[in-house]
C-alpha positions as a Markdown table, in Angstrom:
| # | Residue | x | y | z |
|---|---|---|---|---|
| 1 | Met | 25.2 | -80.9 | 36.5 |
| 2 | Val | 21.8 | -80.5 | 34.7 |
| 3 | Tyr | 18.5 | -81.0 | 36.4 |
| 4 | Glu | 15.0 | -81.0 | 35.0 |
| 5 | Lys | 11.7 | -80.2 | 36.7 |
| 6 | Val | 8.1 | -79.9 | 35.7 |
| 7 | Ser | 6.3 | -76.9 | 37.3 |
| 8 | Glu | 2.8 | -75.6 | 37.4 |
| 9 | Phe | 4.1 | -72.0 | 37.6 |
| 10 | Asn | 4.4 | -70.1 | 34.3 |
| 11 | Ser | 7.8 | -69.0 | 32.9 |
| 12 | Lys | 7.3 | -65.4 | 34.1 |
| 13 | Gln | 6.7 | -66.6 | 37.7 |
| 14 | Ile | 9.6 | -69.0 | 37.6 |
| 15 | Val | 12.0 | -66.3 | 36.2 |
| 16 | Glu | 11.0 | -63.8 | 38.9 |
| 17 | Met | 11.2 | -66.5 | 41.7 |
| 18 | Ala | 14.7 | -67.5 | 40.5 |
| 19 | Arg | 15.9 | -63.9 | 40.3 |
| 20 | Lys | 15.0 | -63.2 | 43.9 |
| 21 | Phe | 16.1 | -66.7 | 45.2 |
| 22 | Phe | 19.6 | -66.6 | 43.7 |
| 23 | Lys | 20.3 | -62.9 | 44.2 |
| 24 | Lys | 19.8 | -63.4 | 47.9 |
| 25 | Arg | 22.5 | -66.0 | 47.8 |
| 26 | Gly | 25.0 | -63.6 | 46.2 |
| 27 | Leu | 24.9 | -64.7 | 42.6 |
| 28 | Glu | 25.3 | -62.0 | 39.9 |
| 29 | Leu | 22.7 | -62.0 | 37.1 |
| 30 | Glu | 24.8 | -62.1 | 33.9 |
| 31 | Glu | 22.0 | -62.4 | 31.3 |
| 32 | Ser | 18.2 | -62.6 | 31.3 |
| 33 | Ser | 15.2 | -63.1 | 29.0 |
| 34 | Asp | 11.6 | -64.0 | 29.5 |
| 35 | Thr | 12.5 | -67.7 | 29.7 |
| 36 | Gln | 16.1 | -67.8 | 30.8 |
| 37 | Leu | 18.4 | -66.5 | 33.5 |
| 38 | Asp | 22.2 | -66.9 | 33.7 |
| 39 | Phe | 23.8 | -66.3 | 37.1 |
| 40 | Lys | 27.5 | -66.4 | 38.0 |
| 41 | Gly | 29.4 | -66.2 | 41.3 |
| 42 | Glu | 31.9 | -67.8 | 43.7 |
| 43 | Gly | 33.5 | -70.0 | 41.0 |
| 44 | Gly | 30.3 | -71.4 | 39.6 |
| 45 | Phe | 27.1 | -70.7 | 37.8 |
| 46 | Val | 23.4 | -71.4 | 37.5 |
| 47 | Ile | 21.4 | -71.3 | 34.3 |
| 48 | Ile | 17.6 | -71.6 | 34.4 |
| 49 | Arg | 15.7 | -72.3 | 31.2 |
| 50 | Cys | 11.9 | -72.5 | 30.9 |
| 51 | Lys | 10.7 | -74.9 | 28.2 |
| 52 | Gly | 7.4 | -75.0 | 26.4 |
| 53 | Arg | 4.1 | -75.6 | 28.2 |
| 54 | Gly | 2.7 | -79.2 | 28.1 |
| 55 | Arg | -0.8 | -80.3 | 27.4 |
| 56 | Asp | -1.5 | -80.5 | 31.1 |
| 57 | Asn | -0.6 | -76.8 | 31.5 |
| 58 | Thr | 2.8 | -77.5 | 33.1 |
| 59 | Ile | 6.1 | -76.1 | 32.1 |
| 60 | Gly | 9.5 | -77.8 | 31.8 |
| 61 | Val | 12.4 | -76.2 | 33.6 |
| 62 | Glu | 16.0 | -77.0 | 33.0 |
| 63 | Leu | 18.5 | -76.0 | 35.7 |
| 64 | Glu | 22.2 | -76.3 | 34.9 |
| 65 | Thr | 24.8 | -75.6 | 37.6 |
| 66 | Lys | 28.4 | -75.9 | 38.7 |
| 67 | Glu | 29.2 | -75.5 | 42.4 |
| 68 | Trp | 25.6 | -74.5 | 43.3 |
| 69 | Gly | 23.9 | -77.9 | 43.4 |
| 70 | Lys | 22.5 | -77.6 | 46.9 |
| 71 | Pro | 20.7 | -74.2 | 46.3 |
| 72 | Val | 19.5 | -75.4 | 42.9 |
| 73 | Lys | 17.9 | -78.4 | 44.5 |
| 74 | Lys | 16.3 | -76.2 | 47.1 |
| 75 | Phe | 14.9 | -73.9 | 44.4 |
| 76 | Met | 13.5 | -76.9 | 42.5 |
| 77 | Arg | 11.4 | -77.8 | 45.6 |
| 78 | Lys | 10.0 | -74.2 | 45.5 |
| 79 | Ile | 8.8 | -74.4 | 41.9 |
């Protein structure tokens, strides 16, 4: 499942928040960059991608998941 969210946080803040949030839930960080994190664990995955900043100073965030929909939705409310 793929979700999209617009956030007022910058990509660095979103990446750090995601790193802490999903690590606490037992996911392993497989790959990371300044704008993307790839987590795997318990038969599923979460990929978070920060897109370019809009004119209104917001940032687009794409969250792709398998088996982790509920935690992804919870994280989306935080950002």
